[in-house]
Structures are given as C-alpha cells and as structure tokens.
C-alpha positions in Angstrom: 47.5 239.3 95.9 49.5 240.2 92.8 49.3 243.6 91.2 47.4 243.7 87.9 50.6 244.3 86.0 52.1 241.1 87.5 49.2 238.9 86.5 50.4 236.0 84.4 48.2 234.9 81.5 48.4 231.5 80.0 46.4 229.9 77.2 43.8 227.3 77.9 45.3 224.1 76.5 41.9 223.1 75.1 40.4 226.2 73.5 43.3 228.7 73.6 41.4 231.4 75.6 43.6 233.5 77.9 43.5 232.3 81.5 44.8 234.2 84.6 47.3 232.0 86.4 46.2 232.5 90.0 44.9 230.6 93.0 41.5 232.2 92.4 41.2 230.5 89.0 39.5 227.3 89.9 40.2 225.4 86.6 43.7 226.5 85.8 45.3 226.0 83.4 41.9 225.5 81.8 39.4 228.3 81.3 36.5 226.2 82.5 35.4 222.8 83.8 34.2 222.0 80.3 37.7 222.4 78.8 39.2 220.4 81.7 36.8 217.5 81.0 37.4 217.6 77.3 41.1 217.3 78.0 40.5 214.4 80.4 38.4 212.6 77.8 41.2 212.9 75.3 43.6 211.2 77.7 41.1 208.5 78.6 40.3 207.6 75.0 44.1 207.7 74.3 43.9 210.6 71.8 46.7 212.1 73.9 49.6 209.8 74.9 53.1 210.1 76.1 55.3 208.5 73.5 57.3 205.5 74.5 57.5 201.7 74.3 55.1 199.5 76.3 56.8 197.8 79.2 56.0 194.1 79.4 53.5 193.4 82.2 52.0 196.9 82.1 49.5 196.4 79.2 45.7 196.5 79.5 45.5 192.7 79.9 45.9 193.0 83.7 44.0 190.6 85.8 42.6 192.1 89.0 
C-alpha cells in the first residue's frame, strides 16, 4: 500500500473530479460507474473518435 503522500490523483475524464489512482479504485480513471458509462456512450454514438481515414472494407456495411 502506498503512503498517503505518494497517492497519485488524476482527474475523472468525464466530470473532472479528483480520483485516486490505486487498485482499490474500482472505476479508475473514472470516479464512478456513471462517469464510465457516460464515456462509453460517447464512444458508441461516435461523439468520440480517433481521427484518421476509413480503410476500405472496414466500414459499417459489413455482412455477417
């Protein structure tokens, strides 16, 4: 276990609250499950994207 002076705090990517970066923090880097799910939803509805060009054959028109 780290000493209190060695605890690393990061900001929750969704709401900005400080979050202790430790194995005990279940939702790290998020402060809560709610913030984690908000972030996931942003990726799923493509509000968040990694910039780049679409590679032919990898679009959403994939037949399964």
